[in-house]
ROBASE-384707 format. One record per residue: residue in one letter; x, y negated, z negated of N, C-alpha, C, O in turn. Coordinates in steps of 0.02 Angstrom, whole numbers, padded with zeros to 5 digits, always signed. Example, Ala and Ser with C-alpha at 12.3 -4.5 7.8 and 13.67 -1.06 7.14 Angstrom:
A+00660+00284-00390+00615+00225-00390+00660+00165-00390+00712+00166-00423 S+00642+00112-00354+00684+00053-00357+00645-00002-00394+00670-00057-00402 
***
This chain:
M-01567-01175-01783-01500-01204-01773-01449-01149-01756-01408-01156-01711 L-01454-01095-01794-01408-01039-01782-01420-01009-01713-01373-00990-01677 H-01486-01005-01694-01502-00978-01629-01471-01020-01573-01443-00993-01525 K-01476-01087-01579-01447-01131-01528-01371-01125-01525-01342-01128-01472 F-01340-01116-01584-01267-01109-01586-01245-01045-01551-01196-01045-01513 A-01281-00990-01564-01265-00926-01531-01274-00931-01456-01234-00904-01418 L-01328-00965-01435-01340-00973-01363-01285-01014-01330-01264-00999-01274 A-01261-01065-01365-01206-01106-01338-01143-01065-01330-01107-01073-01281 L-01130-01021-01378-01071-00978-01372-01076-00931-01313-01027-00919-01277 L-01136-00904-01301-01145-00859-01244-01134-00895-01178-01102-00869-01132 I-01160-00957-01174-01151-00996-01112-01077-01012-01101-01052-01007-01045 L-01043-01030-01155-00971-01046-01150-00931-00985-01128-00886-00991-01087 A-00949-00927-01154-00914-00865-01135-00926-00849-01062-00880-00827-01026 A-00987-00861-01039-01003-00846-00969-00966-00893-00921-00942-00872-00868 L-00960-00957-00942-00925-01005-00900-00850-00992-00897-00818-01004-00846 S-00823-00969-00953-00750-00959-00956-00729-00891-00929-00670-00882-00914 A-00775-00844-00924-00757-00778-00898-00743-00782-00824-00776-00820-00788 P-00693-00744-00799-00678-00746-00727-00736-00717-00688-00768-00669-00709 S-00748-00745-00631-00801-00719-00587-00779-00655-00554-00720-00638-00556 G-00826-00619-00523-00809-00557-00489-00759-00569-00434-00715-00528-00422 A-00767-00627-00398-00720-00642-00344-00650-00654-00370-00601-00634-00338 A-00645-00686-00429-00579-00700-00456-00545-00636-00479-00484-00628-00472 R-00585-00589-00505-00555-00526-00528-00532-00485-00468-00481-00451-00471 A-00570-00488-00413-00553-00447-00355-00506-00485-00310-00523-00502-00253 A-00445-00497-00334-00397-00537-00296-00356-00495-00248-00327-00523-00201 D-00351-00430-00258-00315-00386-00213-00348-00391-00144-00407-00374-00137 P-00311-00413-00093-00342-00422-00027-00353-00358+00012-00389-00358+00062 C-00324-00303-00011-00323-00242+00031-00391-00210+00043-00405-00191+00100 P-00435-00203-00006-00500-00173+00010-00537-00209+00066-00568-00177+00108 A-00534-00275+00067-00568-00313+00119-00533-00308+00186-00564-00318+00238 L-00468-00292+00186-00429-00288+00248-00431-00218+00279-00405-00208+00334 R-00461-00171+00244-00460-00101+00268-00485-00095+00341-00459-00055+00379 T-00533-00135+00359-00564-00129+00426-00541-00183+00474-00573-00193+00526 Q-00488-00220+00458-00467-00277+00498-00408-00261+00545-00373-00307+00567 G-00397-00197+00559-00341-00179+00602-00345-00206+00672-00294-00212+00706 G-00405-00223+00695-00412-00249+00762-00423-00324+00764-00449-00351+00813 A-00402-00359+00711-00412-00432+00708-00376-00467+00765-00327-00441+00793 A-00400-00526+00782-00371-00563+00838-00302-00590+00821-00259-00594+00866 D-00290-00608+00759-00225-00638+00741-00176-00586+00715-00196-00539+00681 T-00113-00596+00731-00060-00548+00714-00052-00541+00639-00042-00485+00615 A-00055-00596+00602-00044-00593+00529-00094-00547+00495-00076-00508+00451 T-00157-00552+00515-00208-00510+00485-00198-00437+00503-00208-00393+00461 R-00177-00423+00565-00165-00354+00584-00107-00324+00545-00109-00266+00525 I-00055-00364+00533+00002-00340+00493-00020-00324+00422-00006-00270+00396 A-00056-00371+00391-00079-00360+00323-00125-00300+00319-00121-00261+00272 A-00169-00292+00369-00216-00236+00369-00179-00169+00375-00197-00121+00341 A-00129-00166+00418-00091-00104+00427-00054-00084+00363-00054-00026+00344 A-00023-00133+00329+00012-00119+00267-00038-00100+00212-00025-00054+00173 C-00093-00135+00209-00143-00122+00157-00173-00052+00165-00185-00018+00115 L-00186-00031+00226-00215+00034+00237-00170+00089+00208-00195+00138+00180 E-00105+00080+00215-00058+00129+00186-00061+00128+00110-00063+00180+00078 N-00060+00068+00080-00063+00064+00008-00128+00096-00019-00126+00130-00070 L-00183+00085+00015-00246+00115-00006-00243+00191+00000-00269+00227-00042 Q-00211+00215+00054-00204+00287+00062-00165+00319+00005-00178+00375-00015 W-00116+00282-00021-00074+00308-00074-00104+00295-00143-00069+00297-00194 F-00169+00282-00146-00205+00270-00208-00183+00206-00244-00183+00203-00305 R-00165+00156-00205-00153+00088-00229-00100+00083-00285-00113+00052-00336 P-00042+00113-00276+00011+00103-00327+00033+00030-00327+00033-00002-00274 F+00052+00003-00386+00074-00066-00387+00120-00080-00445+00119-00046-00497 I+00160-00133-00436+00204-00161-00487+00175-00228-00506+00161-00269-00462 D+00165-00241-00571+00133-00303-00591+00183-00361-00592+00242-00352-00577 T+00159-00421-00609+00200-00481-00606+00257-00480-00657+00305-00518-00650 Q+00253-00437-00707+00308-00429-00755+00360-00378-00732+00408-00364-00767 G+00349-00351-00671+00397-00304-00644+00390-00234-00672+00438-00196-00672 R+00331-00217-00696+00319-00150-00724+00278-00109-00674+00230-00133-00646 L+00299-00047-00665+00260-00001-00623+00196+00016-00661+00197+00052-00711 A+00140-00011-00637+00078-00003-00674+00036+00056-00651-00007+00080-00688 S+00048+00079-00589+00008+00134-00563+00047+00169-00507+00073+00137-00462 A+00049+00236-00511+00079+00277-00458+00051+00347-00465+00056+00377-00518 S+00021+00373-00411-00014+00437-00415+00023+00493-00380+00023+00550-00403 V+00055+00478-00323+00088+00529-00284+00157+00505-00264+00174+00446-00272 S+00198+00551-00239+00267+00535-00220+00281+00558-00150+00247+00602-00123 E+00332+00530-00120+00348+00534-00048+00350+00604-00018+00330+00613+00039 A+00374+00654-00055+00384+00721-00025+00339+00774-00056+00352+00834-00050 E+00286+00753-00089+00240+00801-00120+00192+00831-00070+00184+00806-00015 T+00161+00887-00091+00108+00916-00051+00040+00891-00072-00011+00911-00045 S+00038+00846-00121-00025+00816-00142-00057+00779-00084-00021+00753-00040 R-00122+00777-00083-00158+00744-00028-00172+00671-00045-00182+00653-00102 L-00173+00631+00007-00185+00560+00000-00261+00546-00004-00301+00593-00007 E-00278+00483-00003-00348+00463-00014-00395+00495+00036-00453+00508+00020 D-00372+00507+00098-00417+00536+00148-00435+00608+00134-00480+00636+00166 G-00401+00639+00085-00416+00708+00067-00389+00760+00114-00399+00819+00103 A-00355+00738+00167-00331+00785+00218-00255+00783+00227-00224+00835+00240 T-00225+00725+00220-00154+00717+00235-00111+00727+00174-00119+00693+00123 E-00064+00775+00178-00016+00784+00124+00033+00726+00124+00051+00699+00177 T+00055+00707+00066+00097+00647+00059+00160+00651+00102+00177+00603+00136 W+00193+00707+00102+00256+00713+00139+00244+00706+00214+00287+00680+00250 R+00187+00729+00239+00173+00723+00310+00163+00649+00329+00183+00628+00383 R+00131+00611+00285+00122+00540+00299+00190+00505+00301+00202+00464+00345 T+00234+00522+00253+00300+00491+00252+00338+00509+00316+00370+00466+00346 A+00334+00571+00337+00368+00592+00398+00340+00555+00459+00377+00541+00507 S+00276+00539+00458+00246+00504+00515+00275+00434+00524+00277+00408+00580 Y+00297+00402+00470+00327+00335+00477+00391+00341+00519+00406+00296+00559 W+00428+00394+00509+00488+00405+00549+00470+00426+00620+00497+00400+00669 R+00424+00474+00625+00411+00506+00690+00373+00459+00737+00391+00453+00795 D+00320+00426+00713+00277+00387+00757+00311+00324+00783+00290+00296+00833 T+00363+00302+00749+00401+00243+00771+00458+00260+00819+00490+00215+00847 G+00471+00324+00828+00527+00345+00870+00594+00342+00834+00645+00357+00864 L+00594+00323+00770+00657+00316+00733+00685+00383+00712+00745+00388+00696 L+00644+00435+00711+00668+00500+00690+00721+00526+00738+00767+00562+00717 Q+00715+00509+00802+00764+00530+00851+00834+00502+00835+00884+00535+00849 R+00836+00442+00807+00900+00411+00790+00932+00442+00728+00990+00430+00713 M+00894+00482+00692+00918+00513+00630+00936+00586+00641+00943+00624+00594 G+00944+00604+00704+00956+00675+00721+01016+00705+00687+01017+00766+00677 G+01066+00665+00668+01126+00693+00636+01118+00705+00562+01164+00731+00530 F+01060+00688+00534+01049+00697+00462+01011+00762+00450+00963+00778+00485 A+01033+00798+00399+01003+00863+00383+00928+00856+00372+00906+00813+00333 G+00889+00898+00405+00817+00899+00396+00778+00856+00444+00717+00863+00449 A+00812+00810+00479+00776+00765+00525+00741+00803+00581+00684+00789+00597 E+00776+00851+00609+00748+00889+00665+00684+00926+00645+00637+00931+00684 Q+00682+00950+00583+00624+00987+00560+00563+00942+00550+00506+00966+00548 C+00573+00877+00545+00517+00831+00536+00480+00817+00601+00427+00786+00600 F+00507+00839+00658+00473+00828+00721+00409+00869+00725+00361+00849+00758 D+00409+00928+00693+00351+00972+00695+00317+00970+00627+00338+01005+00581 P+00263+00932+00620+00231+00926+00555+00195+00989+00532+00175+00994+00475 Y+00187+01037+00578+00154+01099+00560+00199+01159+00572+00177+01212+00595 G+00263+01151+00556+00311+01204+00569+00311+01258+00516+00264+01263+00476 S+00363+01298+00516+00368+01353+00469+00382+01327+00399+00394+01268+00388 G+00381+01374+00351+00397+01356+00283+00466+01327+00276+00477+01281+00237 Y+00514+01353+00315+00583+01327+00312+00584+01255+00336+00615+01212+00305 S+00552+01241+00393+00554+01173+00420+00520+01124+00374+00540+01066+00368 T+00467+01147+00340+00432+01104+00292+00478+01083+00236+00482+01024+00219 V+00514+01131+00207+00559+01116+00152+00616+01071+00175+00635+01024+00140 A+00644+01085+00234+00700+01045+00259+00678+00973+00273+00715+00926+00258 C+00619+00965+00301+00594+00897+00315+00582+00860+00250+00599+00801+00245 R+00553+00892+00201+00540+00859+00137+00605+00837+00104+00607+00785+00071 A+00658+00877+00112+00723+00858+00084+00749+00796+00120+00779+00752+00089 F+00740+00793+00186+00761+00734+00225+00726+00672+00200+00757+00619+00195 L+00662+00677+00186+00623+00619+00164+00646+00593+00096+00643+00533+00083 I+00669+00638+00054+00694+00618-00012+00763+00586-00006+00778+00537-00039 D+00805+00614+00037+00875+00594+00041+00886+00529+00081+00938+00497+00073 N+00839+00509+00123+00849+00452+00167+00797+00397+00155+00737+00410+00163 P+00819+00337+00135+00772+00283+00122+00728+00270+00184+00753+00265+00240 W+00663+00264+00173+00617+00257+00229+00580+00190+00228+00530+00182+00263 S+00605+00142+00189+00570+00078+00185+00571+00040+00251+00522+00007+00269 A+00627+00043+00289+00630+00009+00353+00586+00045+00405+00556+00012+00448 A+00582+00111+00401+00537+00147+00445+00465+00128+00430+00424+00123+00476 F+00449+00117+00367+00382+00096+00348+00365+00027+00377+00312+00017+00407 V+00411-00021+00369+00400-00088+00397+00393-00083+00473+00350-00117+00502 S+00435-00043+00505+00430-00035+00577+00362-00006+00597+00332-00028+00646 Y+00338+00043+00558+00272+00072+00572+00218+00019+00568+00175+00014+00612 V+00220-00022+00515+00170-00074+00506+00171-00123+00564+00119-00141+00590 M+00231-00146+00583+00237-00196+00636+00215-00167+00704+00184-00202+00744 M+00232-00104+00716+00211-00074+00779+00136-00059+00779+00104-00066+00831 K+00110-00039+00723+00038-00027+00717+00000-00092+00730-00053-00092+00761 A+00028-00147+00706-00004-00212+00715+00009-00243+00783-00019-00295+00800 G+00052-00211+00823+00067-00237+00890+00102-00304+00890+00083-00350+00926 V+00154-00310+00847+00190-00374+00841+00238-00382+00900+00283-00342+00910 R+00228-00433+00938+00270-00447+00996+00340-00467+00972+00348-00503+00924 G+00390-00442+01008+00460-00459+00994+00492-00419+00938+00552-00426+00927 F+00454-00378+00903+00484-00339+00848+00519-00277+00875+00491-00240+00915 R+00581-00268+00853+00620-00208+00872+00623-00161+00812+00654-00178+00762 P+00592-00102+00817+00593-00055+00761+00664-00033+00745+00705-00025+00790 S+00677-00022+00681+00743+00000+00660+00738+00038+00595+00692+00027+00555 A+00786+00083+00584+00791+00119+00521+00828+00078+00469+00837+00100+00413 S+00850+00017+00488+00886-00028+00443+00853-00096+00442+00844-00127+00495 H+00834-00121+00383+00806-00187+00379+00854-00240+00406+00832-00291+00435 Y+00918-00228+00398+00968-00278+00418+00962-00296+00492+00978-00352+00511 D+00940-00248+00533+00935-00261+00604+00885-00315+00621+00900-00360+00661 Y+00824-00313+00591+00776-00365+00610+00787-00429+00570+00763-00482+00590 V+00823-00425+00513+00846-00486+00480+00897-00521+00524+00895-00582+00533 R+00944-00483+00552+00994-00511+00597+00963-00539+00660+00985-00591+00685 D+00912-00506+00686+00877-00531+00745+00847-00600+00731+00852-00646+00772 A+00816-00608+00672+00785-00671+00655+00837-00727+00648+00822-00785+00660 Y+00897-00710+00627+00949-00760+00617+00988-00775+00681+01001-00834+00696 R+01006-00723+00719+01049-00733+00777+01012-00741+00843+01036-00773+00889 A+00952-00711+00847+00913-00714+00909+00845-00744+00895+00794-00711+00904 Q+00845-00806+00873+00784-00838+00850+00731-00845+00904+00671-00845+00890 D+00752-00851+00966+00704-00859+01020+00672-00792+01040+00623-00792+01078 Q+00699-00737+01016+00673-00671+01034+00638-00636+00977+00601-00588+00988 S+00649-00658+00916+00620-00626+00857+00552-00655+00840+00539-00713+00853 P+00507-00613+00812+00442-00640+00791+00445-00679+00725+00395-00704+00702 F+00506-00683+00696+00512-00714+00630+00561-00773+00630+00607-00777+00670 L+00548-00819+00584+00595-00873+00568+00634-00853+00506+00606-00821+00461 Y+00697-00872+00502+00741-00854+00447+00740-00912+00396+00767-00966+00410 L+00710-00901+00336+00701-00955+00288+00725-00936+00218+00733-00877+00202 D+00738-00987+00177+00758-00978+00108+00696-00958+00067+00648-00997+00064 P+00696-00900+00035+00636-00878-00001+00621-00919-00063+00565-00918-00088 A+00671-00955-00089+00662-00994-00150+00624-01059-00138+00598-01089-00185 S+00621-01082-00075+00591-01147-00062+00539-01145-00006+00510-01197+00011 S+00526-01087+00022+00480-01082+00079+00412-01056+00056+00406-01021+00006 T+00361-01074+00094+00294-01050+00079+00283-00981+00109+00308-00966+00164 A+00247-00939+00073+00234-00871+00096+00163-00865+00122+00118-00900+00100 A+00154-00819+00170+00087-00808+00200+00084-00736+00225+00136-00705+00236 P+00024-00709+00233+00017-00642+00260+00055-00634+00326+00055-00679+00368 G+00088-00577+00334+00127-00563+00394+00201-00576+00385+00241-00553+00426 D+00220-00613+00332+00291-00627+00319+00324-00565+00288+00291-00519+00264 L+00391-00566+00289+00430-00514+00256+00476-00547+00205+00512-00594+00221 L+00474-00524+00143+00520-00546+00091+00573-00493+00083+00557-00435+00069 C+00637-00512+00093+00690-00462+00097+00745-00474+00046+00763-00531+00031 A+00771-00420+00019+00824-00422-00031+00883-00381-00008+00876-00332+00028 V+00942-00401-00030+01003-00362-00018+01010-00312-00076+01000-00330-00134 R+01027-00251-00060+01038-00199-00112+01112-00185-00117+01141-00150-00075 S+01143-00213-00167+01214-00203-00179+01225-00196-00254+01197-00233-00294 S+01266-00148-00273+01278-00136-00344+01335-00178-00372+01343-00182-00433 N+01375-00209-00329+01434-00244-00354+01435-00320-00342+01482-00353-00363 R+01382-00347-00309+01380-00420-00302+01310-00443-00285+01268-00404-00262 V+01298-00507-00296+01235-00538-00278+01248-00584-00218+01294-00625-00220 Y+01208-00578-00165+01218-00617-00105+01178-00682-00105+01206-00736-00096 G+01113-00677-00116+01071-00735-00111+01065-00760-00039+01093-00730+00007 Y+01030-00815-00031+01017-00842+00036+01082-00861+00072+01091-00841+00129 Q+01126-00898+00039+01188-00919+00071+01236-00861+00082+01271-00859+00133 G+01238-00815+00035+01283-00758+00042+01263-00713+00100+01306-00686+00134 L+01198-00705+00112+01175-00665+00168+01192-00700+00234+01212-00667+00282 I+01184-00766+00236+01203-00804+00296+01277-00794+00311+01296-00785+00368 A+01318-00797+00258+01391-00788+00268+01405-00719+00295+01449-00711+00338 A+01370-00668+00271+01380-00600+00296+01359-00595+00369+01392-00562+00408 L+01303-00627+00387+01281-00625+00456+01328-00663+00502+01342-00641+00557 D+01354-00720+00478+01402-00758+00518+01467-00720+00525+01502-00726+00576 G+01484-00681+00474+01547-00643+00476+01544-00583+00521+01595-00551+00534 G+01484-00567+00544+01477-00511+00591+01491-00443+00561+01511-00397+00596 N+01479-00437+00495+01492-00371+00466+01442-00320+00492+01388-00339+00515 G+01460-00258+00487+01420-00205+00518+01349-00199+00492+01305-00176+00528 G+01337-00218+00430+01271-00212+00402+01272-00213+00327+01324-00206+00295 L+01213-00220+00298+01205-00219+00226+01143-00177+00210+01096-00174+00249 N+01145-00145+00153+01085-00110+00130+01035-00163+00106+01052-00206+00066 M+00974-00159+00132+00923-00209+00115+00856-00175+00104+00848-00115+00116 H+00809-00215+00080+00740-00192+00072+00694-00251+00088+00708-00307+00067 C+00640-00237+00124+00591-00289+00139+00521-00266+00121+00503-00208+00132 D+00482-00312+00094+00411-00302+00080+00370-00345+00127+00392-00398+00148 V+00311-00321+00144+00265-00358+00187+00217-00398+00144+00184-00371+00099 V+00213-00463+00157+00165-00505+00121+00095-00492+00151+00085-00500+00211 V+00047-00473+00108-00021-00458+00133-00072-00508+00106-00128-00510+00131 G-00054-00548+00056-00101-00597+00030-00067-00645-00017-00020-00627-00053 V-00089-00707-00017-00064-00759-00063-00124-00798-00089-00162-00827-00051 N-00132-00799-00155-00190-00831-00186-00168-00882-00238-00175-00869-00298 P-00143-00939-00217-00118-00988-00266-00173-01018-00310-00160-01033-00368 N-00233-01026-00283-00286-01058-00321-00334-01009-00354-00377-01028-00393 N-00326-00944-00337-00371-00894-00366-00339-00863-00428-00362-00873-00484 D-00285-00826-00418-00252-00795-00475-00178-00811-00479-00143-00785-00523 G-00153-00854-00435-00083-00874-00438-00035-00818-00420+00020-00815-00448 K-00055-00773-00376-00013-00715-00359-00006-00707-00284-00050-00725-00244 A+00051-00678-00265+00061-00654-00197+00061-00578-00201+00082-00548-00250 Y+00036-00547-00148+00030-00475-00145+00074-00451-00087+00065-00471-00030 L+00121-00407-00103+00168-00381-00053+00166-00305-00055+00153-00276-00108 I+00180-00273+00001+00180-00199+00004+00244-00176+00038+00263-00202+00091 G+00277-00128+00007+00338-00100+00036+00337-00024+00034+00304+00005-00009 G+00371+00007+00080+00378+00079+00081+00439+00100+00041+00486+00062+00033 N+00437+00161+00015+00492+00188-00025+00505+00145-00087+00561+00142-00112 V+00452+00113-00112+00456+00077-00176+00428+00123-00229+00368+00137-00230 Q+00471+00147-00273+00451+00198-00321+00419+00257-00286+00368+00284-00308 Q+00450+00277-00230+00431+00336-00191+00361+00334-00163+00328+00385-00156 G+00337+00274-00146+00271+00269-00116+00264+00205-00076+00310+00165-00070 A+00204+00195-00048+00186+00133-00013+00155+00088-00066+00094+00088-00076 T+00197+00051-00100+00179+00018-00163+00171-00057-00155+00209-00091-00121 M+00119-00083-00189+00107-00155-00190+00149-00187-00245+00160-00157-00298 R+00172-00248-00232+00210-00286-00281+00174-00353-00292+00159-00388-00244 L+00160-00369-00354+00128-00433-00371+00181-00482-00395+00222-00465-00438 M+00181-00542-00366+00229-00593-00385+00194-00660-00393+00146-00675-00357 A+00217-00699-00441+00186-00764-00454+00202-00814-00400+00257-00815-00373 V+00153-00856-00384+00163-00911-00336+00134-00975-00366+00090-00973-00409 N+00160-01032-00342+00131-01096-00364+00078-01118-00314+00063-01081-00266 R+00048-01176-00324-00007-01197-00281+00015-01215-00211-00026-01228-00168 N+00081-01217-00199+00108-01230-00132+00125-01166-00095+00157-01167-00043 N+00102-01109-00122+00116-01043-00092+00190-01024-00094+00212-00984-00054 Q+00227-01051-00140+00297-01033-00150+00303-00984-00207+00266-00988-00256 F+00349-00937-00201+00362-00891-00256+00390-00931-00314+00443-00962-00309 W+00354-00930-00371+00374-00973-00426+00357-00941-00493+00298-00934-00510 P+00408-00922-00532+00479-00923-00511+00495-00861-00470+00466-00808-00480 L+00542-00868-00423+00564-00810-00384+00608-00767-00429+00661-00791-00452 P+00589-00705-00443+00627-00663-00490+00692-00638-00458+00692-00589-00420 L+00747-00671-00472+00811-00656-00440+00857-00616-00485+00862-00630-00545 R+00890-00569-00457+00941-00531-00492+01004-00575-00499+01020-00614-00454 S+01039-00568-00555+01102-00604-00564+01157-00555-00583+01144-00500-00607 E+01219-00576-00571+01275-00531-00586+01288-00525-00660+01323-00480-00682 T+01260-00570-00700+01272-00569-00772+01212-00543-00811+01213-00542-00873 Q+01159-00523-00776+01100-00502-00812+01112-00437-00850+01152-00395-00830 V+01076-00429-00905+01080-00368-00946+01047-00311-00909+00994-00319-00879 E+01078-00253-00910+01050-00195-00876+00989-00168-00914+00987-00170-00976 C+00941-00145-00877+00881-00116-00906+00897-00050-00942+00932-00008-00914 S+00873-00043-01003+00883+00019-01041+00830+00021-01096+00797-00029-01109 P+00822+00077-01129+00775+00080-01185+00792+00031-01241+00748+00011-01279 D+00855+00010-01245+00875-00037-01296+00866-00110-01275+00869-00156-01316 T+00855-00121-01209+00848-00190-01183+00786-00192-01138+00791-00209-01079 V+00729-00176-01166+00667-00172-01127+00651-00239-01094+00623-00240-01039 A+00667-00294-01127+00651-00360-01098+00687-00373-01033+00667-00416-00994 A+00741-00336-01020+00780-00345-00958+00752-00303-00901+00777-00308-00844 C+00703-00262-00914+00677-00217-00863+00624-00252-00820+00571-00270-00845 D+00639-00262-00757+00595-00298-00712+00607-00273-00641+00658-00291-00611 M+00561-00233-00614+00570-00205-00547+00562-00257-00492+00577-00243-00433 N+00538-00317-00509+00533-00371-00460+00596-00412-00454+00604-00451-00408 K+00641-00403-00502+00701-00444-00504+00754-00414-00458+00793-00370-00478 L+00754-00437-00396+00800-00411-00345+00840-00469-00316+00828-00528-00332 D+00887-00454-00273+00927-00505-00240+00889-00529-00177+00910-00517-00121 W+00832-00562-00189+00791-00587-00134+00831-00640-00096+00847-00693-00123 A+00846-00626-00033+00893-00668+00004+00864-00704+00064+00893-00751+00089 V+00806-00682+00088+00777-00714+00147+00702-00701+00150+00679-00646+00133 L+00665-00751+00173+00595-00742+00191+00591-00745+00267+00607-00796+00298 L+00570-00691+00297+00559-00690+00369+00488-00713+00382+00440-00676+00370 K+00482-00775+00405+00417-00807+00415+00389-00791+00484+00421-00805+00534 L+00330-00760+00486+00298-00744+00550+00284-00808+00589+00256-00856+00563 K+00304-00808+00652+00295-00867+00694+00221-00878+00710+00181-00830+00707 P+00201-00939+00728+00132-00952+00749+00113-00911+00810+00156-00889+00848 E+00049-00901+00818+00023-00857+00872+00047-00880+00941+00063-00838+00983 A+00050-00945+00952+00071-00970+01018+00143-00951+01032+00161-00935+01089 A+00186-00953+00981+00256-00935+00990+00263-00859+01000+00305-00837+01039 L+00223-00820+00964+00225-00747+00972+00206-00727+01043+00232-00678+01069 A+00160-00763+01072+00136-00745+01139+00191-00750+01192+00185-00720+01245 Q+00245-00787+01177+00300-00795+01224+00352-00739+01220+00398-00736+01259 L+00343-00694+01171+00393-00642+01159+00378-00579+01198+00325-00573+01229 A+00425-00532+01195+00418-00469+01231+00356-00431+01206+00339-00436+01147 P+00324-00393+01250+00264-00354+01230+00280-00308+01172+00338-00287+01164 P+00231-00291+01131+00244-00248+01073+00262-00178+01094+00241-00153+01146 T+00303-00146+01052+00321-00076+01063+00265-00032+01036+00248-00037+00977 P+00237+00012+01078+00183+00055+01053+00210+00111+01009+00267+00133+01017 L+00169+00133+00962+00188+00191+00923+00192+00252+00967+00156+00257+01017 F+00235+00299+00949+00245+00359+00989+00186+00407+00979+00163+00416+00923 A+00163+00436+01033+00110+00486+01028+00140+00554+01011+00192+00572+01040 P+00110+00592+00966+00135+00658+00951+00133+00703+01013+00090+00695+01056 Q+00180+00749+01017+00180+00797+01073+00122+00845+01066+00114+00877+01015 Q+00081+00849+01119+00024+00894+01118+00021+00934+01183+00039+00908+01236 A-00001+00995+01178-00009+01036+01238-00070+01011+01277-00118+00987+01246 P-00069+01016+01344-00128+00996+01383-00190+01034+01360-00185+01091+01338 A-00248+01002+01364-00309+01034+01341-00322+01100+01378-00347+01147+01349 S-00303+01101+01443-00316+01162+01483-00274+01220+01459-00291+01278+01471 A-00218+01205+01424-00174+01259+01401-00192+01283+01331-00162+01331+01306 Q-00241+01251+01300-00259+01270+01232-00318+01318+01233-00367+01306+01268 P-00313+01374+01196-00370+01419+01190-00427+01385+01154-00416+01337+01117 S-00487+01410+01163-00545+01379+01130-00540+01389+01055-00510+01438+01031 G-00569+01341+01017-00567+01346+00945-00501+01321+00918-00453+01310+00956 C-00497+01311+00853-00435+01290+00820-00436+01316+00749-00487+01339+00724 C-00378+01313+00717-00373+01339+00650-00342+01288+00603-00305+01244+00626 V-00356+01294+00539-00325+01252+00488-00269+01291+00454-00213+01267+00451 Q-00285+01350+00428-00233+01394+00401-00213+01444+00455-00238+01500+00456 C-00170+01422+00500-00154+01461+00560-00108+01521+00544-00065+01518+00500 V-00118+01574+00582-00075+01633+00577-00021+01628+00630-00035+01617+00689 L+00042+01636+00609+00098+01630+00654+00092+01681+00710+00082+01741+00698 G+00098+01658+00773+00094+01702+00830+00024+01714+00857+00015+01751+00905 S-00026+01681+00826-00095+01692+00848-00112+01653+00912-00161+01668+00945 N-00070+01603+00929-00081+01561+00987-00146+01520+00983-00170+01495+01034 V-00173+01514+00924-00232+01472+00914-00207+01403+00892-00170+01398+00844 P-00228+01350+00927-00202+01283+00910-00227+01260+00841-00282+01276+00819 R-00184+01222+00809-00204+01193+00745-00253+01136+00756-00244+01096+00802 C-00304+01133+00715-00353+01079+00721-00319+01012+00706-00282+01006+00658 P-00331+00961+00747-00300+00895+00734-00328+00864+00671-00386+00874+00653 N-00286+00827+00637-00307+00792+00576-00340+00727+00597-00306+00682+00622 P-00405+00720+00586-00439+00659+00608-00417+00598+00568-00431+00541+00588 N-00383+00608+00513-00362+00553+00471-00288+00537+00477-00261+00498+00438 A-00255+00567+00527-00184+00553+00537-00175+00480+00558-00221+00450+00584 P-00114+00452+00546-00102+00383+00566-00117+00372+00640-00101+00416+00681 G-00146+00317+00657-00160+00301+00727-00096+00294+00767-00043+00278+00739 I-00100+00305+00832-00040+00303+00873-00041+00244+00922+00004+00237+00963 K-00093+00202+00917-00096+00144+00960-00097+00080+00918-00131+00078+00867 P-00060+00030+00939-00062-00033+00901-00131-00064+00905-00163-00061+00958 Q-00154-00093+00850-00221-00123+00849-00217-00195+00873-00206-00241+00834 T-00225-00204+00937-00223-00271+00966-00286-00282+01007-00320-00234+01025 Q-00301-00344+01020-00357-00360+01063-00332-00384+01130-00278-00413+01135 D-00370-00373+01182-00352-00395+01249-00356-00470+01254-00342-00499+01307 
***
């Protein structure tokens, strides 16, 4: 009798334990090789996921706690590929999108054009990366890498939010209320960053209608939504806790953020004395930019290709290359085979 009771307990435990598929809900490992997918949404998710994987998968859990972070934006630590220093990857988001040219008036921007420059240029570029938010450059990199038609890269999230609202026939996104809309891979969830007021969906519309010059914003890329598996959405943003960080948020069975963690003007500030108020997911989420269907995307302007790094012609390069190069040796530096790709991953 005791033996049968013990066996029943083992069977019950096995049935109630989550399966391997349920535990492996993070979509990024499976998307690592999907950069050339036929559909735009998968290419977007794959491009964002590849960056998160490179940064050793940092993430914020559904309670808004930073659960994992290994490296930071301007460090010399190497990423997952074992070859790329963190600061060089961050600089590539600016450089490969062509946005670095627009930042020419900011200290250190010019030095980021040469990723293998002198010690002075390295320090100046790293300071630029720390001083200037790069989350919009990251989103631009992801969208350009994915070959999203109609997307205009910008150093400001507000620009492509405004495009979705004011130029709906030219933008790859629909402008929707994040509190009531369904989320899917390829979408952008965007928040207003303001220290003195909360905008919300209607407040952002009022700002856009008012034609104000711009607002500080942040957008994350939706890479996966699993309402029936683990009840979570997976989003990735750049410059989130100084990395390409995943954010986990709860969703209901209709693929809606539920509850959407919204910042309020009366909320208690996070401090060691008010730990319950600390939630990195609680932002002024004001709009969901919904990726349009493939047929609608096909009608938009061709995608903007990522910028190719400046390279000397092969005929002008001496034979051989170096990794630890000596200044003035005229020996070319060996290319990094793991550097970010410079062509959007699209199919003919």
